[in-house]
KEZA-916585 format. One line per 5 residues: their letters; for each residue x, y, z of N, C-alpha, C, O. Coordinates in Angstrom, 3 decimals, decimal comma, m for minus. Atoms other than C-alpha are relative to their C-alpha. Layout:
// residues N
a> X Y Z X Y Z X Y Z X Y Z | ...
***
This chain:
// residues 228
xxxxx> m0,401 0,636 m1,246 150,818 50,428 m53,555 m0,369 0,914 1,154 m0,061 2,105 1,147 | 0,428 m0,809 m1,142 149,368 51,585 m50,284 1,214 0,475 0,765 2,210 m0,235 0,903 | m1,114 m0,558 m0,780 151,586 53,832 m48,247 0,145 m0,748 1,303 m0,848 m1,205 1,869 | m0,272 0,710 m1,243 153,245 52,240 m45,209 m0,530 0,803 1,176 m0,374 2,022 1,245 | 0,534 m0,676 m1,184 151,555 53,007 m41,932 1,138 0,348 0,952 1,973 m0,490 1,292
xxxxx> m0,987 m0,461 m0,977 153,687 55,063 m39,590 m0,753 0,761 1,077 m1,443 1,736 0,781 | 0,674 m0,666 m1,117 152,389 56,051 m36,144 0,910 1,086 0,550 2,069 0,847 0,889 | m0,784 m1,122 m0,534 153,529 59,446 m34,984 0,084 m0,107 1,513 m0,669 m0,847 2,145 | m0,162 0,001 m1,452 154,693 60,083 m31,462 m1,284 0,475 0,665 m1,685 m0,051 1,704 | 1,232 m0,533 m0,580 151,525 62,101 m30,826 m1,121 m1,050 m0,046 m1,862 m1,202 0,925
xxxxx> 1,016 1,046 0,089 149,260 59,272 m32,096 0,266 m1,103 1,008 m0,656 m1,659 1,606 | m0,355 1,014 m0,988 151,176 56,846 m29,922 m0,402 0,438 1,400 m0,873 m0,374 2,196 | 0,352 m0,515 m1,322 150,605 59,073 m26,901 m1,516 m0,005 0,187 m2,016 m0,337 1,262 | 1,463 0,008 m0,086 146,887 59,438 m27,704 m0,521 m1,419 0,254 m1,422 m1,642 1,062 | 0,422 1,386 m0,160 146,552 55,682 m28,018 0,340 m0,503 1,404 m0,453 m1,201 2,036
xxxxx> m0,412 0,410 m1,334 148,491 55,132 m24,808 m0,960 0,565 1,056 m1,331 m0,121 2,008 | 0,913 m0,642 m0,931 146,220 57,623 m23,013 m1,389 m0,653 m0,063 m2,056 m0,812 0,959 | 1,302 0,639 0,157 143,106 55,956 m24,447 m0,028 m1,365 0,690 m1,004 m1,722 1,348 | m0,076 1,288 m0,686 144,242 52,551 m23,234 m0,086 0,190 1,516 m0,820 m0,522 2,201 | m0,031 m0,234 m1,448 144,933 53,926 m19,770 m1,367 0,459 0,498 m1,840 0,017 1,545
xxxxx> 1,290 m0,559 m0,410 141,639 55,853 m19,639 m1,087 m1,077 0,068 m2,008 m0,995 0,880 | 1,019 1,046 0,053 139,652 52,745 m20,469 0,389 m1,263 0,760 m0,249 m2,305 0,605 | m0,332 1,100 m0,895 141,392 50,469 m18,013 0,761 m1,146 m0,623 0,767 m2,245 m0,069 | m0,748 1,073 0,632 143,556 48,471 m20,424 1,307 m0,237 0,751 1,899 0,673 1,331 | m1,299 0,361 m0,568 146,591 46,592 m19,141 0,958 m0,341 m1,141 0,562 m0,440 m2,302
xxxxx> m0,996 0,382 1,012 149,805 45,695 m20,932 m0,362 m1,345 m0,634 m0,142 m1,554 m1,827 | 0,415 1,292 0,531 148,473 42,150 m21,291 m1,153 0,162 m0,981 m1,222 m0,558 m1,977 | 1,117 m0,241 0,908 145,279 43,508 m22,904 0,505 0,518 m1,339 0,017 0,104 m2,391 | m0,558 m0,556 1,243 147,315 45,482 m25,453 0,705 m1,099 m0,796 0,615 m1,142 m2,023 | m0,688 1,106 0,673 149,400 42,400 m26,222 m1,016 m0,903 m0,691 m0,794 m1,361 m1,811
xxxxx> 1,071 0,815 0,601 146,189 40,430 m26,828 m0,563 0,679 m1,244 m0,854 0,008 m2,235 | 0,547 m0,746 1,128 144,919 43,211 m29,160 0,879 m0,111 m1,239 0,394 m0,013 m2,366 | m0,950 0,038 1,118 148,026 42,860 m31,303 0,078 m1,368 m0,661 0,740 m1,535 m1,686 | m0,091 1,353 0,548 147,513 39,158 m31,917 m0,945 m0,195 m1,186 m1,980 0,465 m1,281 | 0,879 0,451 1,062 146,055 37,602 m35,063 m0,640 1,127 m0,797 0,030 2,098 m1,147
xxxxx> 0,711 m0,974 0,833 143,389 39,576 m36,986 m0,982 0,835 0,814 m1,966 1,348 0,281 | 0,919 m0,763 m0,841 141,767 41,307 m34,022 m0,095 1,445 m0,474 m1,188 2,009 m0,528 | 0,011 m1,395 0,478 142,790 44,746 m35,314 m0,727 0,108 m1,341 m1,348 1,133 m1,620 | 0,702 m0,026 1,281 141,430 43,833 m38,773 m1,512 0,004 0,236 m2,259 0,660 m0,490 | 1,424 0,018 m0,328 138,058 43,093 m37,204 m0,449 1,371 0,488 m1,506 1,866 0,098
xxxxx> 0,338 m1,337 m0,517 138,090 46,410 m35,339 m0,025 1,024 m1,145 m0,849 1,938 m1,144 | m0,024 m0,916 1,146 139,000 48,192 m38,611 m1,284 m0,110 m0,812 m1,785 0,893 m1,320 | 1,261 0,172 0,735 135,925 46,707 m40,281 m1,136 0,737 0,698 m2,012 1,310 0,050 | 1,013 m0,755 m0,754 133,804 48,176 m37,523 0,175 1,492 m0,266 m0,803 2,215 m0,462 | m0,298 m1,428 0,259 135,526 51,551 m38,052 m0,460 0,408 m1,394 m0,926 1,532 m1,582
xxxxx> 0,353 m0,321 1,392 134,835 51,384 m41,823 m1,486 m0,222 m0,296 m1,962 0,085 m1,389 | 1,438 0,180 0,168 131,178 50,440 m41,296 m0,394 m1,274 m0,689 m1,565 m1,434 m1,032 | 0,341 1,271 0,646 131,354 46,981 m42,852 m0,320 m1,093 1,019 m0,643 m2,218 0,639 | 0,357 0,929 m1,074 130,762 45,275 m39,504 m0,484 0,819 1,184 m0,219 2,018 1,268 | 0,472 m0,720 m1,180 129,114 46,179 m36,247 0,033 m0,921 1,218 0,051 m2,147 1,115
xxxxx> 0,001 0,736 m1,266 129,154 45,170 m32,629 m1,445 m0,293 0,391 m2,267 0,618 0,484 | 1,332 0,404 m0,430 126,078 43,219 m31,584 0,081 m0,391 1,477 0,776 m1,343 1,834 | m0,062 0,344 m1,426 125,516 43,212 m27,834 m0,578 m1,385 0,263 m1,580 m1,776 m0,336 | 0,459 1,346 m0,366 125,104 39,766 m26,328 m1,034 0,125 1,107 m0,791 0,708 2,163 | 1,044 m0,018 m1,020 121,856 39,334 m24,487 0,427 m0,885 1,172 0,861 m2,020 0,977
xxxxx> m0,354 0,849 m1,144 122,511 38,125 m20,967 m0,918 m1,223 0,059 m2,131 m1,123 m0,123 | 0,799 1,225 m0,051 121,402 34,535 m20,601 m0,920 0,019 1,211 m0,526 0,410 2,309 | 0,958 0,049 m1,091 118,299 34,075 m18,526 0,248 m1,245 0,849 0,522 m2,320 0,315 | m0,180 1,188 m0,834 118,632 31,787 m15,546 m1,074 m1,045 m0,293 m2,240 m0,718 m0,515 | 0,955 1,079 0,262 117,015 28,423 m16,097 m1,069 m0,011 1,086 m0,751 0,121 2,267
xxxxx> 1,050 0,033 m1,022 113,642 28,224 m14,375 0,204 m1,171 0,959 0,596 m2,267 0,559 | m0,135 1,058 m0,990 113,708 26,257 m11,172 m1,097 m1,045 m0,213 m2,265 m0,698 m0,390 | 1,024 1,038 0,189 111,966 22,899 m11,556 m0,985 0,008 1,154 m0,620 0,270 2,300 | 1,017 0,077 m1,031 108,718 22,540 m9,689 0,311 m1,185 0,923 0,600 m2,283 0,445 | m0,277 1,120 m0,904 109,249 20,452 m6,550 m1,041 m1,099 m0,152 m2,218 m0,832 m0,396
xxxxx> 0,934 1,122 0,085 107,725 17,001 m6,640 m0,967 0,061 1,171 m0,598 0,516 2,254 | 0,938 0,022 m1,132 104,593 16,590 m4,539 0,515 m0,934 1,077 1,229 m1,895 0,791 | m0,445 0,847 m1,102 105,188 15,097 m1,125 m0,594 m1,396 m0,122 0,109 m2,389 0,066 | 0,678 1,289 0,114 102,631 12,330 m1,673 m0,513 m0,198 m1,424 m1,223 0,653 m1,958 | 0,471 0,358 1,338 102,006 10,662 m5,036 m0,996 m1,150 0,158 m0,582 m2,282 0,408
xxxxx> 1,003 1,056 m0,219 98,694 8,719 m4,799 0,231 m1,190 m0,930 0,513 m1,023 m2,116 | m0,187 1,213 0,781 98,987 5,104 m5,944 m1,243 m0,891 m0,039 m1,378 m1,734 m0,925 | 1,206 0,828 0,036 95,632 3,576 m5,055 m0,582 m0,197 1,375 m0,211 0,487 2,329 | 0,599 0,365 m1,278 93,539 2,076 m2,310 m0,245 m1,497 0,005 m0,313 m2,129 m1,049 | 0,200 1,440 m0,118 92,962 m1,419 m0,999 m0,981 m0,291 1,119 m0,903 0,294 2,199
xxxxx> 0,909 0,473 m1,039 90,151 m3,091 0,891 0,729 m1,051 0,826 1,356 m1,955 0,274 | m0,681 0,939 m0,894 91,480 m4,962 3,930 m1,021 m0,992 0,544 m1,952 m0,582 1,238 | 0,977 1,002 m0,470 89,625 m8,255 4,651 0,140 m0,243 1,496 1,160 m0,763 1,947 | m0,044 0,113 m1,451 88,791 m8,239 8,372 m1,202 m0,772 0,519 m2,259 m0,791 m0,112 | 1,101 0,681 m0,683 86,656 m10,331 10,731 m0,358 0,829 1,224 0,310 0,756 2,255
xxxxx> 0,365 m0,960 m1,038 84,870 m7,752 12,868 m0,310 m0,700 1,315 m0,827 m1,817 1,338 | 0,359 0,473 m1,326 84,531 m8,241 16,612 1,034 m0,887 0,657 0,911 m1,186 1,845 | m1,035 0,847 m0,587 87,611 m10,405 17,128 1,087 0,856 0,632 1,355 1,970 0,181 | m1,126 m0,684 m0,617 90,442 m9,390 19,415 1,283 m0,391 m0,731 1,508 m1,562 m1,039 | m1,279 0,242 0,670 93,831 m9,029 17,745 1,097 0,154 1,047 1,404 1,263 1,482
xxxxx> m1,058 0,006 m1,012 96,575 m10,010 20,202 1,334 0,058 m0,736 1,726 m0,898 m1,405 | m1,178 m0,258 0,824 99,775 m8,570 18,771 1,066 m1,064 0,179 1,643 m1,525 m0,806 | m1,118 0,929 m0,201 102,239 m10,969 20,405 m0,267 m1,392 m0,564 0,672 m2,165 m0,753 | 0,305 1,317 0,582 100,417 m14,009 18,989 0,023 0,033 m1,523 m0,075 m1,011 m2,168 | 0,001 m0,136 1,462 100,567 m12,651 15,429 1,366 0,401 m0,543 1,853 m0,165 m1,522
xxxxx> m1,312 m0,457 0,460 103,855 m10,805 15,080 1,066 m0,864 0,659 1,587 m0,544 1,727 | m0,949 0,995 m0,504 106,178 m13,774 15,570 1,073 m0,222 m1,059 0,767 m0,356 m2,244 | m1,083 0,301 0,948 109,583 m14,335 13,992 m0,119 m1,458 m0,436 m0,012 m2,385 0,367 | 0,114 1,365 0,541 109,127 m17,321 11,722 0,046 0,096 m1,520 m0,809 0,740 m2,128 | m0,087 0,008 1,465 110,243 m17,864 8,128 m0,118 m1,421 m0,540 0,198 m1,685 m1,700
xxxxx> 0,160 1,389 0,421 109,505 m21,587 8,028 m1,232 m0,196 m0,860 m2,071 0,697 m0,979 | 1,139 0,312 0,864 107,034 m23,250 5,716 m1,321 m0,036 0,757 m2,390 0,056 0,154 | 1,218 0,035 m0,805 104,569 m23,456 8,606 m0,474 1,392 0,414 m1,516 1,524 1,056 | 0,346 m1,361 m0,417 104,504 m19,665 9,076 m1,225 0,504 m0,758 m1,285 0,422 m1,985 | 1,174 m0,608 0,633 101,133 m18,031 8,427 0,429 1,238 m0,783 m0,017 1,453 m1,910
xxxxx> m0,646 m1,135 0,662 103,071 m14,851 7,582 1,481 m0,098 0,321 1,852 m0,165 1,493 | m1,432 0,108 m0,247 106,827 m15,067 7,147 0,542 1,336 0,505 0,513 2,343 m0,203 | m0,572 m1,200 m0,613 108,434 m12,542 9,498 1,430 m0,334 0,400 1,666 m1,223 1,218 | m1,412 0,300 m0,250 112,222 m12,458 9,566 0,612 0,870 1,085 1,679 0,540 1,603 | m0,584 m0,855 m1,017 112,764 m9,622 12,027 m0,998 0,946 0,624 m1,885 1,467 m0,052
xxxxx> 0,799 m0,973 m0,743 111,118 m7,479 14,713 0,967 0,916 0,746 1,801 0,441 1,517 | m0,891 m0,938 m0,659 112,871 m4,324 15,894 m0,301 0,126 1,489 m1,414 m0,148 1,937 | 0,161 m0,127 m1,453 113,422 m3,653 19,594 m1,093 0,996 0,363 m1,887 0,745 1,270 | 1,059 m0,968 m0,295 111,223 m0,551 19,543 m1,374 m0,605 m0,216 m2,292 m0,378 0,571 | 1,304 0,603 0,291 108,408 m2,523 17,976 m0,404 m0,958 1,115 m1,536 m0,905 1,594
xxxxx> 0,352 0,953 m1,050 108,550 m5,296 20,552 m0,297 0,723 1,316 m1,210 0,321 2,038 | 0,226 m0,737 m1,241 108,779 m2,777 23,438 m1,327 0,756 m0,025 m2,031 0,811 0,983 | 1,160 m0,892 0,074 105,954 m0,554 22,199 m1,300 m0,712 m0,365 m2,384 m0,210 m0,065 | 1,226 0,581 0,569 103,523 m3,015 20,619 m0,331 m1,431 0,432 m1,503 m1,804 0,399 | 0,311 1,413 m0,231 103,849 m6,668 21,682 m0,986 m0,213 1,141 m1,627 m1,263 1,197
xxxxx> 0,968 0,142 m1,076 101,752 m6,072 24,802 m1,375 0,529 m0,339 m2,231 0,626 0,540 | 1,260 m0,647 0,388 98,887 m4,553 22,828 m1,023 m1,014 m0,529 m0,671 m2,000 m1,175 | 1,122 0,742 0,584 95,480 m6,038 22,007 m0,951 1,004 m0,632 m1,287 2,017 m0,018 | 0,893 m0,912 0,721 93,202 m4,398 19,431 m1,324 m0,697 m0,302 m1,374 m1,917 m0,462 | 1,278 0,505 0,482 89,547 m4,821 18,572 m0,031 0,162 m1,519 0,256 1,247 m2,025
xxxxx> m0,020 m0,029 1,457 89,203 m5,658 14,882 m1,092 0,923 m0,534 m2,253 0,782 m0,149 | 1,014 m0,879 0,598 87,447 m2,909 12,867 m1,005 m0,798 m0,828 m0,730 m1,923 m1,244 | 1,047 0,688 0,766 84,239 m3,801 11,045 0,313 m0,042 m1,487 m0,057 m0,995 m2,171 | m0,383 m0,030 1,417 85,603 m2,804 7,641 1,152 0,983 m0,150 1,376 1,831 0,715 | m1,165 m0,868 0,172 88,635 m1,072 6,234 0,351 0,158 m1,465 0,453 m0,818 m2,208
xxxxx> m0,566 m0,320 1,306 89,735 0,649 3,063 1,158 0,960 0,256 0,964 2,050 0,794 | m1,182 m0,829 m0,212 93,254 2,035 3,148 0,469 0,586 m1,315 0,435 m0,068 m2,357 | m0,604 m0,655 1,155 94,756 4,500 0,747 1,519 m0,045 0,156 2,041 m0,071 1,271 | m1,457 m0,016 m0,080 98,419 4,462 m0,134 0,579 0,910 m1,080 0,036 1,048 m2,176 | m0,682 m0,947 0,882 100,808 6,931 m1,734 1,498 m0,170 0,185 1,960 m0,573 1,253
xxxxx> m1,459 0,048 m0,077 104,519 7,022 m2,515 0,544 1,393 0,274 m0,004 2,388 m0,201 | m0,636 m1,288 m0,280 106,767 9,769 m1,202 0,696 0,522 m1,251 1,513 m0,175 m1,854 | m0,654 m0,605 1,160 107,787 12,137 m4,000 1,344 0,604 0,339 2,155 0,853 m0,553 | m1,280 m0,550 m0,451 110,660 13,531 m1,933 0,213 m0,425 1,449 m0,745 m0,785 2,133 | m0,261 0,394 m1,389 112,389 12,749 1,384 m0,778 0,888 0,970 m1,005 2,068 0,701
xxxxx> 0,799 m0,776 m0,945 110,409 13,834 4,426 0,063 m0,587 1,397 0,252 m1,789 1,586 | 0,236 0,408 m1,378 110,071 13,730 8,180 m1,445 m0,464 0,135 m2,238 m0,321 m0,795 | 1,357 0,490 m0,211 106,930 12,220 9,685 m1,026 1,131 0,088 m2,122 1,012 m0,460 | 0,991 m1,056 m0,239 105,257 15,499 10,694 m0,604 0,551 m1,289 m1,828 0,666 m1,365 | 0,615 m0,470 1,254 104,839 16,869 7,122 m0,853 m1,066 m0,690 m1,850 m0,742 m1,335
xxxxx> 0,786 1,069 0,617 103,589 13,465 5,949 m1,372 m0,083 0,671 m2,400 m0,146 m0,003 | 1,259 0,085 m0,740 100,957 13,299 8,686 m0,887 1,195 m0,332 m2,099 1,050 m0,489 | 0,780 m1,187 0,368 99,897 16,860 7,880 m0,586 m0,148 m1,392 m1,745 0,202 m1,614 | 0,473 0,169 1,376 99,630 16,023 4,158 m1,130 m1,022 m0,073 m1,986 m0,941 m0,953 | 1,065 1,004 m0,033 97,431 13,045 5,034 m1,284 0,543 0,601 m2,340 m0,080 0,493
xxxxx> 1,186 m0,610 m0,594 95,051 15,361 6,863 m0,016 m0,028 1,508 m1,052 0,236 2,119 | m0,071 0,033 m1,451 96,258 14,979 10,452 0,021 m1,420 0,538 m0,171 m2,384 m0,203 | m0,148 1,309 m0,623 96,662 12,135 12,911 m1,243 m0,870 m0,157 m1,136 m2,082 m0,345 | 1,228 0,785 0,085 92,999 11,104 12,747 m0,144 m0,738 m1,312 m0,690 m1,841 m1,347 | 0,094 0,653 1,305 93,243 10,304 9,051 1,217 m0,886 m0,291 1,138 m1,829 m1,079
xxxxx> m1,212 0,782 0,236 96,784 8,950 9,166 m0,001 m1,305 0,778 0,576 m2,296 0,329 | m0,094 1,138 m0,918 96,228 6,497 12,034 m0,740 m1,235 m0,510 m1,885 m1,150 m0,953 | 0,630 1,287 0,279 95,532 2,827 11,317 0,366 m0,963 1,122 1,033 m0,564 2,077 | m0,239 0,982 m1,059 95,716 m0,375 13,403 1,033 m1,034 m0,438 1,286 m1,221 m1,628 | m0,905 1,109 0,324 98,246 m3,187 13,639 m0,761 m1,165 m0,602 m0,198 m1,958 m1,356
xxxxx> 0,835 1,040 0,609 95,369 m5,498 12,760 0,027 0,147 m1,517 0,168 m0,838 m2,242 | m0,008 m0,251 1,448 95,269 m3,873 9,324 1,382 m0,227 m0,595 1,509 m0,766 m1,695 | m1,363 0,224 0,486 99,046 m3,913 8,967 0,252 m1,494 m0,189 0,731 m1,923 m1,238 | m0,246 1,445 0,076 99,218 m7,635 9,722 m0,831 m0,644 m1,105 m0,353 m1,540 m1,801 | 0,858 0,578 1,030 96,279 m8,400 7,423 0,569 0,257 m1,396 0,514 m0,617 m2,260
xxxxx> m0,646 m0,279 1,286 98,038 m6,666 4,521 1,202 m0,920 m0,208 1,424 m1,412 m1,314 | m1,129 0,926 0,106 101,139 m8,743 5,264 m0,493 m1,413 m0,312 0,140 m2,145 m1,073 | 0,553 1,333 0,223 98,944 m11,871 5,331 m0,493 m0,180 m1,429 m0,507 m1,299 m1,941 | 0,424 0,075 1,408 97,621 m11,034 1,842 1,215 m0,266 m0,894 1,079 m0,828 m1,981 | m1,249 0,225 0,738 101,270 m11,118 0,670 0,975 m0,760 0,914 2,047 m0,241 1,225
xxxxx> m0,758 0,679 m1,065 102,653 m13,772 3,082 1,416 m0,390 m0,393 2,282 m0,546 0,469 | m1,320 0,419 0,473 105,628 m14,740 0,920 0,661 1,059 m0,877 1,525 0,754 m1,699 | m0,599 m1,088 0,776 106,467 m11,346 m0,544 m0,558 0,145 m1,394 0,101 0,694 m2,278 | 0,632 m0,155 1,314 104,038 m11,544 m3,460 m0,261 1,483 m0,266 m0,219 2,308 0,646 | 0,327 m1,378 0,356 103,183 m8,364 m5,332 m1,388 0,349 0,516 m2,273 m0,504 0,575
xxxxx> 1,273 m0,464 m0,514 100,342 m6,298 m3,932 0,102 1,447 0,424 0,952 2,188 m0,069 | m0,029 m1,389 m0,457 99,611 m3,059 m2,138 1,300 0,325 0,713 1,811 1,438 0,590 | m1,270 m0,206 m0,692 102,725 m3,487 0,016 1,163 m0,114 m0,984 1,186 m1,012 m1,826 | m1,214 0,104 0,802 106,051 m2,806 m1,661 0,818 m1,194 0,469 0,936 m1,438 1,669 | m0,856 1,139 m0,338 108,284 m5,876 m1,793 1,379 0,129 m0,642 2,120 m0,847 m0,754
xxxxx> m1,263 m0,250 0,705 111,259 m4,265 m3,564 1,141 0,342 0,944 2,241 0,658 0,491 | m1,005 m0,427 m0,971 113,161 m3,552 m0,343 m0,276 1,385 0,542 0,283 1,772 1,568 | 0,387 m1,310 m0,513 111,629 m0,091 0,026 m1,049 m0,163 1,097 m1,779 m1,153 1,145 | 0,840 0,126 m1,187 109,688 0,614 3,185 m1,455 0,316 m0,281 m1,784 1,120 m1,153 | 1,405 m0,347 m0,115 105,956 0,614 3,792 m0,174 0,613 1,384 0,203 0,006 2,387
xxxxx> 0,070 m0,740 m1,261 105,146 3,157 6,492 m1,455 0,146 0,428 m2,317 0,519 m0,367 | 1,331 m0,108 m0,597 102,102 3,107 8,801 0,098 0,825 1,279 1,139 0,834 1,938 | 0,036 m0,737 m1,259 101,095 5,353 11,686 m0,991 m0,696 0,932 m2,192 m0,739 0,668 | 0,766 0,860 m0,907 99,865 3,258 14,612 0,258 0,448 1,443 1,374 0,835 1,791 | m0,171 m0,334 m1,421 99,255 3,984 18,308 0,507 m1,227 0,756 0,041 m2,347 0,545
xxxxx> m0,581 1,103 m0,759 101,316 1,897 20,713 m0,831 m0,306 1,239 m1,917 0,247 1,412 | 0,752 0,449 m1,161 100,233 0,276 23,965 m0,323 1,146 0,960 m1,281 1,062 1,728 | 0,234 m1,167 m0,859 100,476 3,660 25,740 m0,758 1,123 m0,706 m0,954 2,193 m0,130 | 0,766 m0,998 0,737 98,527 5,548 23,061 0,829 0,995 m0,787 0,275 1,919 m1,381 | m0,855 m0,910 0,775 101,533 7,286 21,479 0,012 m0,426 m1,468 0,135 m1,611 m1,778
xxxxx> m0,028 0,303 1,432 101,446 7,528 17,687 1,433 m0,280 m0,422 2,331 0,523 m0,168 | m1,324 0,419 0,455 104,410 5,699 16,172 m0,015 m0,251 m1,506 m1,061 m0,520 m2,096 | m0,164 0,381 1,404 105,736 5,160 12,658 0,452 m1,454 m0,037 1,513 m1,792 0,488 | m0,327 1,425 0,130 105,718 1,430 11,878 0,492 m0,248 m1,419 m0,174 0,094 m2,396 | m0,709 0,216 1,266 108,092 0,366 9,105 m0,045 m1,492 m0,320 0,351 m2,319 0,501
xxxxx> 0,082 1,406 0,425 107,488 m2,870 7,174 0,671 m0,126 m1,369 0,349 0,619 m2,295 | m0,569 0,268 1,326 109,640 m4,189 4,360 0,243 m1,489 m0,168 0,336 m2,232 0,808 | m0,288 1,391 0,325 110,271 m7,494 2,609 1,469 m0,104 m0,383 1,934 0,581 m1,294 | m1,420 0,160 0,292 113,880 m8,618 2,635 0,317 m1,479 m0,160 0,493 m2,200 0,822 | m0,440 1,361 0,315 114,705 m11,890 0,931 m0,981 m1,083 0,364 m1,672 m1,622 m0,501
xxxxx> 0,797 1,166 m0,407 112,862 m14,465 2,987 m1,109 0,335 0,987 m1,758 m0,577 1,500 | 1,060 m0,314 m0,945 110,456 m12,546 5,201 m0,199 1,492 0,195 0,604 2,309 m0,256 | 0,288 m1,384 m0,341 108,876 m9,332 6,422 0,818 0,410 1,222 1,027 m0,376 2,146 | m0,641 m0,587 m1,171 110,789 m7,088 8,792 m0,893 1,138 0,497 m1,459 1,886 m0,300 | 0,890 m0,993 m0,584 108,888 m4,835 11,188 0,773 0,804 1,048 1,355 0,241 1,975
xxxxx> m0,687 m0,893 m0,923 110,344 m1,832 12,998 m0,960 1,118 0,411 m2,004 1,308 m0,212 | 0,815 m1,134 m0,432 108,927 1,149 14,884 0,915 1,155 0,377 2,008 0,953 0,907 | m0,782 m1,205 m0,269 110,157 4,725 15,247 m0,905 1,065 0,592 m2,107 1,085 0,329 | 0,740 m1,165 m0,492 109,087 7,835 17,127 m0,280 0,934 m1,166 0,565 1,095 m2,046 | 0,317 m0,908 1,108 107,312 10,295 14,837 0,848 1,264 0,062 0,902 2,018 m0,909
xxxxx> m0,902 m1,149 m0,110 109,726 12,948 16,139 1,438 m0,363 m0,371 2,345 0,451 m0,199 | m1,345 0,428 0,397 112,722 10,950 14,868 0,561 0,982 m1,030 m0,145 1,351 m1,968 | m0,553 m1,011 0,914 115,112 13,380 13,083 0,378 m0,532 m1,374 0,684 0,261 m2,264 | m0,342 0,551 1,318 115,821 10,986 10,186 m1,217 0,063 m0,930 m2,358 m0,085 m0,493 | 1,080 m0,109 0,978 113,791 11,378 7,004 m0,247 m1,352 m0,666 0,647 m2,193 m0,765
xxxxx> 0,323 1,139 0,859 111,975 8,707 5,025 0,429 0,347 m1,418 0,372 1,510 m1,818 | m0,516 m0,237 1,355 113,340 8,311 1,503 m1,123 0,102 m1,020 m2,196 m0,476 m0,851 | 0,933 m0,046 1,128 111,558 9,211 m1,713 m0,203 m1,410 m0,538 0,742 m2,194 m0,623 | 0,311 1,330 0,501 109,801 6,154 m3,117 m0,567 m0,929 1,049 m1,133 m1,968 0,709 | 0,635 0,802 m1,046 108,739 4,778 0,270 m1,510 0,171 m0,093 m1,991 1,193 m0,584
xxxxx> 1,467 m0,018 0,126 105,017 3,983 0,515 m0,634 0,262 1,367 m0,244 m0,328 2,375 | 0,693 m0,394 m1,229 102,711 5,530 3,120 m1,463 m0,427 m0,084 m2,140 m0,164 m1,077 | 1,396 0,440 m0,068 99,375 4,005 4,152 m0,763 0,850 1,011 m0,198 1,306 2,005 | 0,808 m0,803 m0,921 96,518 5,866 5,821 m1,456 m0,433 m0,087 m1,890 m1,049 m1,060 | 1,439 0,241 0,012 92,885 5,535 6,768 m0,669 0,803 m1,088 m1,575 0,323 m1,769
xxx> 0,601 m0,923 0,935 92,068 8,481 4,588 1,056 1,032 m0,335 2,116 1,056 0,290 | m0,886 m1,098 0,322 93,742 11,456 2,965 m0,811 1,128 m0,575 m1,960 0,934 m0,971 | 0,713 m1,155 0,536 92,805 14,926 1,801 m0,341 m0,207 m1,453 m0,946 0,666 m2,076
***
């Protein structure tokens, strides 16, 4: 029969000093006395077990940010060169069966900035379009497209794309409620962001300053003359 363990006063003092020297608290000592923790430590002392240091976990790598523009394709815009495009005679609120293009709403900025404009129809047009991979202001989008010269298109082209999908059919323009964004110069020559979406029974058309502090949402579609 193994002899009963008896701790001497001196051993108790040494242990007490060791606990204090290594920063143990009374709560730590109480925890040490629970369960089989001392049996585990004894195995280490006898060489039948060892302490294996835990490797610090490496931080998860940061995911690569999504590209600002995700190319989706290009579309040829059918135009009749040499004709004048009078904006106020084309962008008209009308969702009736007689509407050439069903338009359910025109924003105040759009009517103020564009209804007095007349454009000369380009001879030909191929527009590229891309979806936003992350939210963005206009300035980074225009830069990603290669600058204002490549981003700028005409209202003639915007309306023609709407006319290709007059009742919200599928096509280059999104019809899921997400916006289609174009950069167009207004009657005074200022570049504006023109927003077109299909909502239920017709197209809605709005216009915003390119310095507007609100961001466009990921998934919105951006059209341009060209891109890098």
